[in-house]
Residue frames as a rotation matrix with the C-alpha (Angstrom) as fourth column:
UNK 1
0.542 0.840 -0.012 0.01
0.840 -0.543 0.001 0.01
-0.006 -0.010 -1.000 0.01
UNK 2
0.431 -0.431 -0.793 2.80
0.219 -0.802 0.555 2.43
-0.875 -0.413 -0.251 0.82
UNK 3
-0.585 -0.713 0.388 4.11
0.518 0.040 0.854 2.04
-0.624 0.700 0.346 -2.73
UNK 4
0.204 0.795 0.572 0.93
0.966 -0.070 -0.247 3.48
-0.157 0.603 -0.782 -4.31
UNK 5
0.798 0.119 -0.590 1.85
0.129 -0.991 -0.025 7.17
-0.588 -0.056 -0.807 -3.76
UNK 6
-0.213 -0.954 -0.209 5.21
-0.210 -0.165 0.964 6.58
-0.954 0.249 -0.165 -5.32
UNK 7
-0.534 0.097 0.840 3.63
0.739 0.535 0.409 4.94
-0.410 0.839 -0.357 -8.35
UNK 8
0.560 0.818 0.130 1.13
0.800 -0.494 -0.341 7.77
-0.215 0.295 -0.931 -8.67
UNK 9
0.306 -0.509 -0.804 4.02
0.018 -0.842 0.540 10.28
-0.952 -0.180 -0.249 -8.65
UNK 10
-0.564 -0.477 0.674 4.75
0.631 0.278 0.724 9.10
-0.533 0.834 0.144 -12.18
UNK 11
0.362 0.781 0.509 1.74
0.929 -0.345 -0.133 11.19
0.071 0.521 -0.851 -13.24
UNK 12
0.766 -0.136 -0.628 3.50
0.141 -0.918 0.370 14.25
-0.627 -0.372 -0.685 -11.82
UNK 13
-0.339 -0.933 0.122 6.51
0.235 0.041 0.971 13.48
-0.911 0.357 0.205 -13.99
UNK 14
-0.328 0.310 0.892 4.29
0.944 0.146 0.296 13.45
-0.039 0.939 -0.341 -17.07
UNK 15
0.771 0.634 -0.056 2.65
0.635 -0.773 -0.003 16.73
-0.046 -0.033 -0.998 -16.04
UNK 16
0.394 -0.723 -0.568 6.11
0.064 -0.595 0.801 18.28
-0.917 -0.352 -0.188 -15.41
UNK 17
-0.593 -0.621 0.512 7.35
0.522 0.187 0.832 17.24
-0.613 0.761 0.213 -18.84
UNK 18
0.086 0.710 0.699 4.20
0.984 -0.172 0.053 18.62
0.158 0.683 -0.713 -20.47
UNK 19
0.858 0.216 -0.466 4.54
0.357 -0.903 0.239 21.95
-0.369 -0.371 -0.852 -18.66
UNK 20
-0.001 -0.951 -0.308 8.25
0.084 -0.307 0.948 22.21
-0.996 -0.026 0.080 -19.56
UNK 21
-0.563 -0.194 0.803 7.62
0.761 0.257 0.595 21.47
-0.322 0.947 0.003 -23.24
UNK 22
0.414 0.827 0.382 4.95
0.899 -0.437 -0.029 24.16
0.142 0.355 -0.924 -23.27
UNK 23
0.702 -0.203 -0.683 7.30
0.228 -0.844 0.485 26.82
-0.675 -0.497 -0.546 -21.99
UNK 24
0.862 -0.446 0.241 9.43
0.152 -0.227 -0.962 28.77
0.484 0.866 -0.128 -24.50
UNK 25
0.056 -0.916 -0.397 13.16
0.993 0.094 -0.077 29.21
0.108 -0.390 0.915 -23.87
UNK 26
0.440 0.025 -0.898 14.30
0.409 -0.896 0.175 32.58
-0.799 -0.444 -0.404 -22.57
UNK 27
0.997 -0.061 -0.054 15.35
-0.078 -0.521 -0.850 35.17
0.024 0.851 -0.524 -25.16
UNK 28
0.307 -0.948 0.086 18.94
-0.890 -0.254 0.380 35.01
-0.338 -0.193 -0.921 -23.80
UNK 29
-0.138 -0.369 0.919 19.14
-0.116 0.928 0.355 31.26
-0.984 -0.057 -0.171 -24.35
UNK 30
0.718 0.437 0.541 17.61
0.474 0.262 -0.841 31.44
-0.509 0.860 -0.020 -27.84
UNK 31
0.873 -0.443 -0.205 20.11
-0.484 -0.739 -0.468 34.13
0.056 0.508 -0.860 -28.85
UNK 32
0.030 -0.914 0.404 23.02
-0.819 0.209 0.534 32.09
-0.573 -0.347 -0.743 -27.46
UNK 33
0.149 0.117 0.982 21.87
0.157 0.978 -0.140 28.88
-0.976 0.175 0.127 -29.14
UNK 34
0.922 0.285 0.261 21.84
0.299 -0.098 -0.949 30.58
-0.245 0.953 -0.175 -32.50
UNK 35
0.824 -0.550 0.138 25.21
-0.319 -0.652 -0.688 32.28
0.468 0.523 -0.712 -32.34
UNK 36
0.022 -0.861 0.508 27.51
-0.984 -0.108 -0.140 30.59
0.175 -0.497 -0.850 -29.80
UNK 37
0.810 0.132 -0.571 28.96
-0.034 0.983 0.179 27.25
0.585 -0.126 0.801 -28.89
UNK 38
0.067 -0.803 0.593 31.20
-0.952 -0.230 -0.204 26.70
0.300 -0.550 -0.779 -25.83
UNK 39
0.434 0.050 -0.900 32.63
-0.142 0.990 -0.013 23.27
0.890 0.133 0.436 -25.25
UNK 40
-0.398 -0.625 -0.672 34.39
0.637 0.338 -0.692 23.95
0.660 -0.704 0.264 -21.94
UNK 41
0.393 0.665 0.635 31.86
0.031 -0.700 0.713 25.71
0.919 -0.261 -0.296 -19.69
UNK 42
0.878 -0.055 -0.475 33.42
0.478 0.155 0.865 24.62
0.026 -0.986 0.162 -16.37
UNK 43
-0.174 -0.985 0.015 36.86
0.983 -0.173 0.058 25.84
-0.054 0.025 0.998 -17.43
UNK 44
-0.334 0.113 0.936 35.28
0.379 -0.893 0.243 29.16
0.863 0.436 0.255 -18.45
UNK 45
0.744 0.668 -0.013 33.50
0.233 -0.242 0.942 29.40
0.626 -0.704 -0.336 -15.10
UNK 46
0.557 -0.594 -0.580 36.69
0.788 0.158 0.595 29.08
-0.262 -0.789 0.556 -13.10
UNK 47
-0.474 -0.795 0.378 38.35
0.875 -0.474 0.099 31.69
0.101 0.377 0.921 -15.22
UNK 48
-0.702 0.206 0.682 35.60
0.151 -0.892 0.426 34.29
0.696 0.402 0.595 -15.33
UNK 49
0.041 0.879 0.476 32.97
-0.542 -0.380 0.750 33.69
0.840 -0.289 0.460 -12.67
UNK 50
-0.628 -0.293 -0.720 34.20
0.410 0.663 -0.627 32.26
0.661 -0.689 -0.296 -9.38
UNK 51
-0.902 0.348 0.255 31.99
-0.427 -0.640 -0.639 34.80
-0.059 -0.685 0.726 -7.65
UNK 52
-0.001 0.945 -0.327 28.89
-0.898 0.143 0.416 33.18
0.439 0.294 0.849 -9.12
UNK 53
-0.058 -0.114 -0.992 30.10
0.084 0.989 -0.119 29.76
0.995 -0.090 -0.048 -7.98
UNK 54
-0.909 -0.353 -0.222 30.71
0.249 -0.033 -0.968 31.10
0.335 -0.935 0.118 -4.48
UNK 55
-0.588 0.764 0.267 27.26
-0.808 -0.572 -0.141 32.75
0.045 -0.299 0.953 -4.25
UNK 56
0.273 0.745 -0.608 25.46
-0.678 0.598 0.428 29.55
0.682 0.295 0.669 -5.26
UNK 57
-0.281 -0.486 -0.828 27.69
0.239 0.800 -0.551 27.36
0.930 -0.352 -0.108 -3.10
UNK 58
-0.982 -0.189 0.002 27.16
0.051 -0.277 -0.960 29.36
0.182 -0.942 0.281 0.06
UNK 59
-0.284 0.953 0.104 23.44
-0.948 -0.295 0.115 29.76
0.141 -0.066 0.988 -0.49
UNK 60
0.286 0.352 -0.891 23.23
-0.355 0.903 0.242 25.98
0.890 0.247 0.383 -0.89
UNK 61
-0.638 -0.580 -0.507 25.33
0.304 0.415 -0.857 25.42
0.708 -0.701 -0.089 2.26
UNK 62
-0.929 0.260 0.264 23.18
-0.369 -0.574 -0.731 27.74
-0.039 -0.776 0.629 4.39
UNK 63
-0.073 0.982 -0.172 19.81
-0.961 -0.022 0.277 26.62
0.269 0.185 0.945 3.03
UNK 64
0.219 0.180 -0.959 20.49
-0.211 0.968 0.134 22.92
0.953 0.173 0.250 3.27
UNK 65
-0.838 -0.483 -0.255 21.97
0.189 0.181 -0.965 23.19
0.512 -0.857 -0.061 6.78
UNK 66
-0.711 0.644 0.281 18.77
-0.675 -0.515 -0.528 24.89
-0.196 -0.566 0.801 7.89
UNK 67
0.103 0.832 -0.545 16.45
-0.900 0.312 0.306 22.62
0.424 0.459 0.781 5.94
UNK 68
-0.040 -0.161 -0.986 18.01
-0.022 0.987 -0.160 19.35
0.999 0.016 -0.043 7.10
UNK 69
-0.968 -0.230 -0.099 18.20
0.100 0.011 -0.995 20.40
0.230 -0.973 0.012 10.72
UNK 70
-0.467 0.872 0.144 14.58
-0.879 -0.441 -0.182 21.54
-0.095 -0.212 0.973 10.56
UNK 71
0.368 0.831 -0.418 13.30
-0.903 0.427 0.054 18.31
0.223 0.357 0.907 9.02
UNK 72
0.394 -0.239 -0.887 15.72
-0.021 0.963 -0.269 15.52
0.919 0.125 0.375 9.97
UNK 73
-0.739 -0.673 -0.040 17.70
0.050 0.005 -0.999 16.50
0.672 -0.740 0.030 13.09
UNK 74
-0.466 0.601 0.650 14.52
-0.856 -0.493 -0.157 17.65
0.226 -0.629 0.744 14.81
UNK 75
0.556 0.727 -0.402 12.85
-0.610 0.686 0.396 14.25
0.564 0.025 0.825 14.41
UNK 76
0.105 -0.587 -0.803 15.85
0.353 0.777 -0.522 12.33
0.930 -0.228 0.289 15.72
UNK 77
-0.801 -0.412 0.434 16.29
-0.176 -0.532 -0.829 14.79
0.572 -0.740 0.354 18.60
UNK 78
-0.130 0.854 0.504 12.67
-0.947 -0.257 0.191 14.50
0.292 -0.453 0.843 19.64
UNK 79
0.706 0.456 -0.541 12.56
-0.349 0.890 0.294 10.71
0.616 -0.019 0.788 19.62
UNK 80
0.117 -0.775 -0.621 16.02
0.448 0.599 -0.663 10.08
0.886 -0.201 0.417 21.10
UNK 81
-0.797 -0.602 -0.037 16.36
0.353 -0.416 -0.838 12.84
0.490 -0.681 0.544 23.65
UNK 82
-0.715 0.594 0.368 12.79
-0.695 -0.659 -0.288 13.93
0.072 -0.462 0.884 24.42
UNK 83
-0.903 0.331 0.274 11.02
0.242 0.918 -0.313 10.52
-0.355 -0.216 -0.910 24.14
UNK 84
-0.303 0.806 -0.508 8.36
-0.761 -0.526 -0.380 12.02
-0.574 0.271 0.773 21.88
UNK 85
0.157 0.477 0.865 6.04
0.149 0.854 -0.498 9.52
-0.976 0.207 0.064 20.23
UNK 86
-0.822 -0.474 0.316 6.81
0.340 0.039 0.940 8.82
-0.458 0.880 0.129 16.53
UNK 87
-0.050 0.889 0.455 3.16
0.999 0.037 0.037 9.58
0.016 0.456 -0.890 15.82
UNK 88
0.635 0.216 -0.742 3.66
0.385 -0.921 0.061 13.16
-0.670 -0.325 -0.668 17.01
UNK 89
-0.323 -0.843 -0.430 6.80
-0.112 -0.417 0.902 13.64
-0.940 0.339 0.040 14.91
UNK 90
-0.715 0.103 0.692 5.16
0.660 0.427 0.618 12.09
-0.232 0.898 -0.373 11.86
UNK 91
0.365 0.926 0.091 2.12
0.923 -0.347 -0.168 14.33
-0.123 0.146 -0.982 12.21
UNK 92
0.366 -0.295 -0.883 4.33
0.118 -0.926 0.358 17.40
-0.923 -0.235 -0.305 12.60
UNK 93
-0.739 -0.674 0.014 6.08
0.057 -0.042 0.997 16.63
-0.672 0.738 0.069 9.32
UNK 94
-0.405 0.683 0.608 2.74
0.914 0.319 0.251 16.02
-0.022 0.657 -0.753 7.60
UNK 95
0.597 0.652 -0.468 1.33
0.663 -0.729 -0.170 19.34
-0.452 -0.209 -0.867 8.81
UNK 96
0.003 -0.693 -0.721 4.48
-0.089 -0.718 0.690 21.17
-0.996 0.062 -0.064 7.78
UNK 97
-0.829 -0.306 0.468 4.39
0.374 0.320 0.870 19.55
-0.416 0.897 -0.151 4.34
UNK 98
0.058 0.938 0.341 0.74
0.995 -0.028 -0.093 20.52
-0.078 0.345 -0.935 3.86
UNK 99
0.619 0.122 -0.776 1.58
0.249 -0.967 0.046 24.13
-0.745 -0.222 -0.629 4.69
UNK 100
-0.402 -0.883 -0.242 4.55
-0.052 -0.242 0.969 24.03
-0.914 0.402 0.051 2.29
UNK 101
-0.347 0.364 0.865 2.25
0.900 0.389 0.198 23.02
-0.264 0.847 -0.462 -0.59
UNK 102
0.687 0.691 0.226 0.68
0.724 -0.679 -0.122 26.48
0.070 0.247 -0.966 -0.32
UNK 103
0.656 -0.444 -0.611 3.67
0.080 -0.764 0.640 28.52
-0.751 -0.469 -0.465 0.91
UNK 104
-0.356 -0.840 0.410 6.02
0.572 0.151 0.806 27.61
-0.739 0.521 0.426 -1.95
UNK 105
-0.121 0.319 0.940 3.74
0.944 -0.257 0.208 29.13
0.308 0.912 -0.271 -4.65
UNK 106
0.860 0.451 -0.238 3.04
0.509 -0.791 0.339 32.07
-0.035 -0.412 -0.910 -2.36
UNK 107
0.346 -0.824 -0.448 6.72
0.106 -0.441 0.891 32.86
-0.932 -0.356 -0.065 -1.99
UNK 108
-0.431 -0.411 0.803 7.18
0.829 0.172 0.533 32.30
-0.357 0.895 0.267 -5.74
UNK 109
0.476 0.682 0.555 4.56
0.802 -0.596 0.045 35.03
0.361 0.423 -0.831 -6.30
UNK 110
0.873 -0.176 -0.454 6.42
0.164 -0.771 0.615 37.32
-0.459 -0.611 -0.645 -3.88
UNK 111
-0.191 -0.965 0.178 9.62
0.524 0.053 0.850 36.70
-0.830 0.255 0.496 -5.87
UNK 112
-0.255 0.180 0.950 7.85
0.939 -0.188 0.287 37.92
0.230 0.965 -0.121 -8.99
UNK 113
0.762 0.629 0.151 6.48
0.560 -0.759 0.334 40.88
0.325 -0.170 -0.931 -7.05
UNK 114
0.929 -0.368 -0.027 9.57
-0.264 -0.713 0.649 42.00
-0.258 -0.596 -0.760 -5.14
UNK 115
0.279 -0.825 -0.492 12.52
-0.745 0.137 -0.652 39.93
0.605 0.549 -0.576 -6.60
UNK 116
0.743 -0.014 -0.669 13.93
0.205 0.956 0.208 36.58
0.637 -0.292 0.714 -5.55
UNK 117
-0.363 -0.931 0.036 16.95
0.319 -0.160 -0.934 38.24
0.876 -0.327 0.355 -3.97
UNK 118
-0.446 0.245 0.861 14.83
-0.714 -0.677 -0.178 40.13
0.540 -0.694 0.477 -1.44
UNK 119
0.672 0.741 -0.024 12.71
-0.609 0.570 0.551 37.07
0.422 -0.355 0.834 -0.58
UNK 120
0.447 -0.591 -0.672 15.86
0.403 0.803 -0.438 34.97
0.799 -0.075 0.597 -0.11
UNK 121
-0.598 -0.696 0.396 17.47
0.009 -0.500 -0.866 37.55
0.801 -0.514 0.306 2.14
UNK 122
-0.076 0.663 0.744 14.34
-0.916 -0.342 0.211 37.94
0.395 -0.666 0.633 4.27
UNK 123
0.795 0.398 -0.457 14.05
-0.261 0.906 0.334 34.13
0.547 -0.146 0.824 4.54
UNK 124
0.005 -0.877 -0.481 17.64
0.477 0.425 -0.769 33.83
0.879 -0.226 0.421 5.73
UNK 125
-0.684 -0.255 0.684 17.26
-0.346 -0.712 -0.611 36.61
0.642 -0.655 0.398 8.30
UNK 126
0.249 0.859 0.447 13.98
-0.900 0.034 0.435 35.23
0.358 -0.511 0.782 9.67
UNK 127
0.673 -0.075 -0.736 15.47
0.088 0.996 -0.021 31.76
0.735 -0.050 0.677 9.89
UNK 128
-0.440 -0.897 -0.049 18.41
0.290 -0.090 -0.953 33.13
0.850 -0.434 0.299 11.88
UNK 129
-0.541 0.298 0.786 16.01
-0.718 -0.651 -0.247 34.91
0.438 -0.698 0.566 14.25
UNK 130
0.511 0.859 -0.039 13.89
-0.757 0.471 0.453 31.81
0.407 -0.202 0.891 14.61
UNK 131
-0.149 -0.673 -0.725 16.82
-0.257 0.734 -0.629 29.52
0.955 0.093 -0.282 15.53
UNK 132
-0.949 -0.280 0.145 16.64
-0.195 0.159 -0.968 29.77
0.248 -0.947 -0.205 19.31
UNK 133
-0.221 0.928 0.301 12.82
-0.914 -0.089 -0.397 29.84
-0.341 -0.363 0.867 19.52
UNK 134
0.307 0.291 -0.906 12.79
-0.707 0.707 -0.013 26.73
0.636 0.645 0.423 17.30
UNK 135
-0.481 -0.574 -0.663 14.98
0.023 0.747 -0.664 24.78
0.877 -0.335 -0.346 19.67
UNK 136
-0.890 0.218 0.400 13.06
-0.445 -0.230 -0.866 26.05
-0.097 -0.949 0.302 22.70
UNK 137
0.121 0.979 -0.162 9.76
-0.993 0.117 -0.032 24.86
-0.012 0.165 0.986 21.18
UNK 138
0.224 -0.090 -0.970 11.24
-0.331 0.930 -0.163 21.43
0.917 0.357 0.178 20.49
UNK 139
-0.746 -0.664 -0.057 12.73
-0.150 0.250 -0.956 21.32
0.649 -0.705 -0.286 23.96
UNK 140
-0.298 0.705 0.643 9.31
-0.954 -0.203 -0.220 21.40
-0.024 -0.679 0.733 25.57
UNK 141
-0.994 -0.082 0.076 8.62
-0.078 0.996 0.053 17.88
-0.080 0.047 -0.996 24.29
UNK 142
-0.298 0.955 -0.008 4.94
0.045 0.005 -0.999 18.86
-0.954 -0.298 -0.045 23.95
UNK 143
-0.185 0.235 0.954 2.96
0.872 0.488 0.048 18.15
-0.454 0.841 -0.295 20.80
UNK 144
0.797 0.595 0.103 1.52
0.574 -0.692 -0.438 21.63
-0.190 0.408 -0.893 20.11
UNK 145
0.545 -0.656 -0.522 4.85
-0.435 -0.754 0.493 23.54
-0.717 -0.041 -0.696 20.41
UNK 146
-0.419 -0.713 0.561 6.46
0.154 0.554 0.818 20.86
-0.895 0.429 -0.123 18.26
UNK 147
0.202 0.585 0.786 3.77
0.929 0.140 -0.343 21.31
-0.310 0.799 -0.515 15.58
UNK 148
0.927 0.143 -0.346 4.30
0.091 -0.983 -0.162 25.07
-0.363 0.119 -0.924 15.69
UNK 149
0.139 -0.977 -0.160 8.08
-0.351 -0.200 0.915 24.69
-0.926 -0.071 -0.371 15.39
UNK 150
-0.515 -0.359 0.779 7.97
0.473 0.638 0.607 22.34
-0.715 0.681 -0.158 12.39
UNK 151
0.462 0.743 0.483 5.22
0.844 -0.203 -0.495 24.25
-0.270 0.637 -0.722 10.62
UNK 152
0.861 -0.194 -0.469 7.18
-0.193 -0.980 0.052 27.53
-0.470 0.046 -0.881 10.88
UNK 153
-0.051 -0.999 -0.006 10.57
-0.442 0.017 0.897 25.98
-0.895 0.048 -0.443 10.13
UNK 154
-0.744 -0.284 0.605 9.77
0.281 0.689 0.669 23.40
-0.607 0.667 -0.432 7.47
UNK 155
0.031 0.867 0.498 6.43
0.938 0.146 -0.313 24.72
-0.344 0.477 -0.809 6.25
UNK 156
0.920 0.376 -0.113 7.24
0.333 -0.899 -0.283 28.46
-0.208 0.222 -0.953 5.99
UNK 157
0.533 -0.755 -0.382 10.90
-0.479 -0.641 0.600 29.41
-0.698 -0.137 -0.703 6.41
UNK 158
-0.368 -0.679 0.635 12.47
0.179 0.618 0.765 26.62
-0.912 0.395 -0.106 4.35
UNK 159
0.211 0.476 0.854 10.05
0.942 0.134 -0.307 27.24
-0.261 0.869 -0.420 1.44
UNK 160
0.916 0.121 -0.383 10.77
0.080 -0.989 -0.122 30.97
-0.394 0.081 -0.916 1.71
UNK 161
0.075 -0.957 -0.279 14.40
-0.614 -0.265 0.744 30.17
-0.786 0.115 -0.608 0.87
UNK 162
-0.406 -0.165 0.899 13.59
0.400 0.853 0.337 27.36
-0.822 0.496 -0.280 -1.54
UNK 163
0.543 0.783 0.304 11.11
0.617 -0.126 -0.777 29.18
-0.569 0.609 -0.552 -3.78
UNK 164
0.757 -0.217 -0.616 13.56
-0.414 -0.889 -0.195 31.92
-0.505 0.402 -0.763 -4.96
UNK 165
0.003 -0.952 0.305 16.33
-0.179 0.299 0.937 29.57
-0.984 -0.058 -0.169 -5.88
UNK 166
0.300 0.146 0.943 15.17
0.777 0.536 -0.330 28.64
-0.553 0.832 0.047 -9.37
UNK 167
0.844 0.063 0.533 15.48
0.410 -0.716 -0.565 32.16
0.346 0.695 -0.630 -10.65
UNK 168
0.851 -0.520 0.076 18.13
-0.466 -0.681 0.565 33.46
-0.242 -0.516 -0.822 -8.23
UNK 169
0.247 -0.815 0.525 20.72
0.041 0.550 0.834 30.72
-0.968 -0.185 0.169 -8.70
UNK 170
0.347 -0.104 0.932 20.44
0.871 0.405 -0.279 30.53
-0.349 0.908 0.231 -12.48
UNK 171
0.913 0.049 0.406 21.01
0.258 -0.840 -0.478 34.25
0.317 0.540 -0.779 -13.00
UNK 172
0.660 -0.746 -0.086 24.39
-0.213 -0.296 0.931 34.10
-0.720 -0.596 -0.355 -11.31
UNK 173
-0.335 -0.789 0.514 25.82
0.277 0.439 0.855 32.72
-0.901 0.429 0.072 -14.57
UNK 174
-0.443 0.102 -0.891 25.88
-0.814 -0.463 0.351 33.52
-0.377 0.880 0.288 -18.24
UNK 175
0.590 0.790 -0.166 23.72
-0.783 0.509 -0.358 31.33
-0.198 0.341 0.919 -20.47
UNK 176
0.366 -0.464 -0.806 26.62
-0.569 0.574 -0.589 29.26
0.736 0.675 -0.054 -21.80
UNK 177
-0.661 -0.651 -0.373 27.67
-0.077 0.553 -0.829 28.09
0.747 -0.519 -0.416 -18.32
UNK 178
-0.178 0.672 0.719 24.43
-0.901 -0.406 0.156 28.33
0.397 -0.620 0.677 -16.39
UNK 179
0.769 0.521 -0.371 23.64
-0.380 0.838 0.391 24.63
0.515 -0.159 0.843 -16.10
UNK 180
0.134 -0.829 -0.544 27.22
0.461 0.538 -0.706 23.72
0.877 -0.156 0.454 -15.21
UNK 181
-0.645 -0.461 0.610 27.52
-0.210 -0.660 -0.722 26.51
0.735 -0.593 0.328 -12.64
UNK 182
0.080 0.765 0.639 24.27
-0.948 -0.141 0.287 25.93
0.309 -0.629 0.713 -10.85
UNK 183
0.774 0.290 -0.562 24.54
-0.221 0.957 0.190 22.14
0.593 -0.023 0.805 -10.94
UNK 184
0.012 -0.875 -0.483 28.12
0.441 0.438 -0.783 21.90
0.897 -0.204 0.391 -9.65
UNK 185
-0.720 -0.353 0.598 28.03
-0.276 -0.644 -0.713 24.61
0.637 -0.678 0.366 -6.95
UNK 186
0.075 0.855 0.514 24.59
-0.937 -0.116 0.329 23.75
0.341 -0.506 0.792 -5.64
UNK 187
0.751 0.285 -0.595 25.04
-0.173 0.955 0.239 19.97
0.637 -0.077 0.767 -5.53
UNK 188
-0.253 -0.886 -0.388 28.43
0.393 0.272 -0.878 20.16
0.884 -0.375 0.279 -3.83
UNK 189
-0.707 0.038 0.706 27.01
-0.535 -0.681 -0.500 22.57
0.462 -0.731 0.502 -1.24
UNK 190
0.390 0.914 0.109 23.94
-0.826 0.296 0.479 20.37
0.406 -0.277 0.871 -0.74
UNK 191
0.488 -0.254 -0.835 26.06
0.168 0.966 -0.196 17.24
0.857 -0.045 0.514 -0.27
UNK 192
-0.610 -0.792 -0.029 28.27
0.224 -0.137 -0.965 18.92
0.760 -0.595 0.261 2.31
UNK 193
-0.706 0.339 0.622 25.59
-0.666 -0.615 -0.422 20.67
0.239 -0.712 0.660 4.37
UNK 194
0.307 0.931 -0.199 22.82
-0.816 0.365 0.448 18.15
0.490 0.025 0.872 3.96
UNK 195
0.395 -0.221 -0.892 25.05
0.207 0.967 -0.148 15.33
0.895 -0.126 0.428 5.15
UNK 196
-0.553 -0.785 -0.280 27.13
0.464 -0.011 -0.886 17.02
0.692 -0.620 0.370 7.83
UNK 197
-0.552 0.268 0.790 24.78
-0.510 -0.858 -0.065 19.56
0.660 -0.439 0.610 9.49
UNK 198
0.541 0.823 0.172 22.20
-0.627 0.259 0.734 17.19
0.560 -0.505 0.657 11.05
UNK 199
0.550 -0.393 -0.737 24.87
0.509 0.857 -0.078 14.71
0.663 -0.332 0.672 12.15
UNK 200
-0.589 -0.767 0.255 26.99
0.315 -0.508 -0.802 17.48
0.744 -0.392 0.541 13.63
UNK 201
-0.217 0.606 0.766 23.94
-0.715 -0.632 0.298 18.85
0.664 -0.483 0.570 15.44
UNK 202
0.783 0.527 -0.331 23.03
-0.213 0.727 0.653 15.44
0.584 -0.441 0.681 16.87
UNK 203
0.172 -0.786 -0.593 26.58
0.687 0.527 -0.500 14.79
0.706 -0.322 0.631 18.02
UNK 204
-0.629 -0.335 0.701 26.67
-0.166 -0.823 -0.543 18.15
0.759 -0.458 0.463 19.83
UNK 205
0.254 0.809 0.530 23.52
-0.812 -0.119 0.571 17.28
0.525 -0.575 0.627 21.72
UNK 206
0.788 0.057 -0.613 24.70
0.103 0.969 0.223 13.76
0.607 -0.239 0.758 22.48
UNK 207
-0.187 -0.953 -0.237 28.04
0.567 0.092 -0.819 14.96
0.802 -0.287 0.523 23.87
UNK 208
-0.441 0.066 0.895 26.35
-0.526 -0.827 -0.199 17.39
0.727 -0.558 0.400 26.21
UNK 209
-0.960 0.038 -0.276 25.56
0.231 0.663 -0.712 15.96
0.156 -0.748 -0.646 29.63
UNK 210
-0.501 0.820 -0.278 22.34
0.031 -0.304 -0.952 17.98
-0.865 -0.486 0.127 29.75
UNK 211
-0.227 0.354 0.907 21.58
0.934 0.343 0.100 17.53
-0.276 0.870 -0.409 26.02
UNK 212
-0.043 0.141 -0.989 21.97
0.150 -0.978 -0.146 21.24
-0.988 -0.155 0.021 25.56
UNK 213
0.295 0.281 0.913 20.83
0.914 0.196 -0.355 22.59
-0.279 0.939 -0.199 22.14
UNK 214
0.612 -0.071 -0.788 22.45
-0.038 -0.997 0.060 26.06
-0.790 -0.007 -0.613 22.16
UNK 215
-0.520 -0.854 -0.029 25.10
-0.140 0.052 0.989 24.82
-0.843 0.518 -0.146 19.72
UNK 216
-0.432 0.441 0.787 22.42
0.856 0.476 0.203 23.64
-0.285 0.761 -0.583 17.31
UNK 217
0.688 0.683 -0.245 20.66
0.598 -0.725 -0.342 27.01
-0.411 0.089 -0.907 17.51
UNK 218
0.166 -0.699 -0.696 24.00
-0.250 -0.712 0.656 28.65
-0.954 0.065 -0.293 16.74
UNK 219
-0.735 -0.373 0.567 24.38
0.374 0.475 0.797 26.48
-0.566 0.797 -0.209 13.62
UNK 220
0.090 0.873 0.479 20.91
0.984 -0.004 -0.177 27.51
-0.153 0.488 -0.860 12.51
UNK 221
0.698 0.131 -0.704 21.64
0.203 -0.979 0.020 31.21
-0.686 -0.157 -0.710 13.18
UNK 222
-0.263 -0.907 -0.330 24.90
-0.232 -0.273 0.934 31.12
-0.937 0.322 -0.139 11.24
UNK 223
-0.605 0.113 0.788 23.27
0.683 0.582 0.441 29.23
-0.409 0.805 -0.430 8.37
UNK 224
0.484 0.867 0.116 20.51
0.831 -0.414 -0.372 31.81
-0.274 0.276 -0.921 8.05
UNK 225
0.525 -0.385 -0.759 23.01
-0.152 -0.920 0.361 34.64
-0.837 -0.074 -0.541 8.09
UNK 226
-0.568 -0.776 0.276 25.10
0.081 0.281 0.956 32.85
-0.819 0.565 -0.097 5.47
UNK 227
-0.138 0.608 0.782 22.10
0.965 0.259 -0.030 32.58
-0.221 0.751 -0.623 3.10
UNK 228
0.808 0.536 -0.242 21.26
0.495 -0.842 -0.215 36.27
-0.319 0.054 -0.946 3.50
UNK 229
0.251 -0.815 -0.522 24.91
-0.230 -0.574 0.786 37.39
-0.940 -0.077 -0.332 3.21
UNK 230
-0.623 -0.501 0.601 25.55
0.395 0.462 0.794 35.33
-0.676 0.732 -0.089 0.09
UNK 231
0.183 0.791 0.584 22.36
0.965 -0.032 -0.259 36.58
-0.186 0.611 -0.769 -1.53
UNK 232
0.640 0.033 -0.767 23.56
0.133 -0.989 0.069 40.14
-0.756 -0.146 -0.638 -1.10
UNK 233
-0.382 -0.872 -0.305 26.24
-0.304 -0.193 0.933 39.40
-0.873 0.449 -0.192 -3.70
UNK 234
0.394 0.652 0.648 23.68
0.513 0.430 -0.743 38.64
-0.763 0.625 -0.165 -6.37
UNK 235
-0.556 -0.650 -0.518 25.14
-0.127 -0.550 0.826 39.37
-0.821 0.525 0.223 -9.77
UNK 236
0.062 0.706 0.706 22.09
0.768 0.418 -0.486 38.97
-0.638 0.572 -0.516 -11.90
UNK 237
0.665 0.159 -0.729 22.74
-0.159 -0.925 -0.346 42.46
-0.730 0.346 -0.590 -13.24
UNK 238
-0.351 -0.898 -0.264 25.67
-0.548 -0.031 0.836 40.99
-0.759 0.438 -0.482 -15.15
UNK 239
-0.972 -0.147 0.183 23.78
0.012 0.749 0.662 38.27
-0.234 0.646 -0.726 -17.00
UNK 240
-0.396 0.908 0.140 20.08
0.912 0.370 0.176 38.96
0.108 0.198 -0.974 -16.84
UNK 241
-0.830 0.080 0.552 18.15
0.034 -0.980 0.194 42.14
0.557 0.180 0.811 -17.59
UNK 242
0.227 0.973 -0.030 15.16
0.021 0.026 0.999 41.00
0.974 -0.228 -0.014 -15.52
UNK 243
-0.072 -0.245 0.967 15.01
-0.867 -0.465 -0.182 41.88
0.494 -0.851 -0.179 -11.78
UNK 244
0.639 0.423 0.643 13.86
-0.719 0.624 0.304 38.38
-0.273 -0.657 0.703 -10.78
């Protein structure tokens, strides 16, 4: 029975392909495709746009550290150190995911309205400010505060930093190296932060005699600041005439 949702997701793949085929390429890409051919995009990136690589890399580091601590560390912490029922943690993730279904398109709209850079910066700052309250809410071990923490963290703040990335990350690079730049910098950052951050956070709590979480809150704070700081170096003005 649990396999049925995964099988049904194949329909989403078909819908996604149909939507993508219905969308025209950007004018910049069409112009490049007609007049240019570059066979060494990664080499060109390292020579001409290390700043773009750094922006994408650090946004990915900060966002994924926050996201994985919100949605994976928190569950392990609650069950291992707070003896919270798995049913409570599962419901908290479900509620947060339901909220995210609506918050992602909302923040996408705000990106079109105000620019993805601004939304990303605000998301990073709010995540940094929410770091200590998030850990305090989890520390209660009570279901309602846990629901609130996960809904705000995973359902609102993480989507607020996720929704802008499609437009923000791609515009850090020229058309001829865009796929290479975004793919390499983002995936390396994701692999590092997504793997290390939750394990590091858990080990900090486990080593503390009182299972103190101030160190975890500090990681969250620094990660949010990193996202906002990296986004300030947006260089879309170099490669894209559109504000978003």
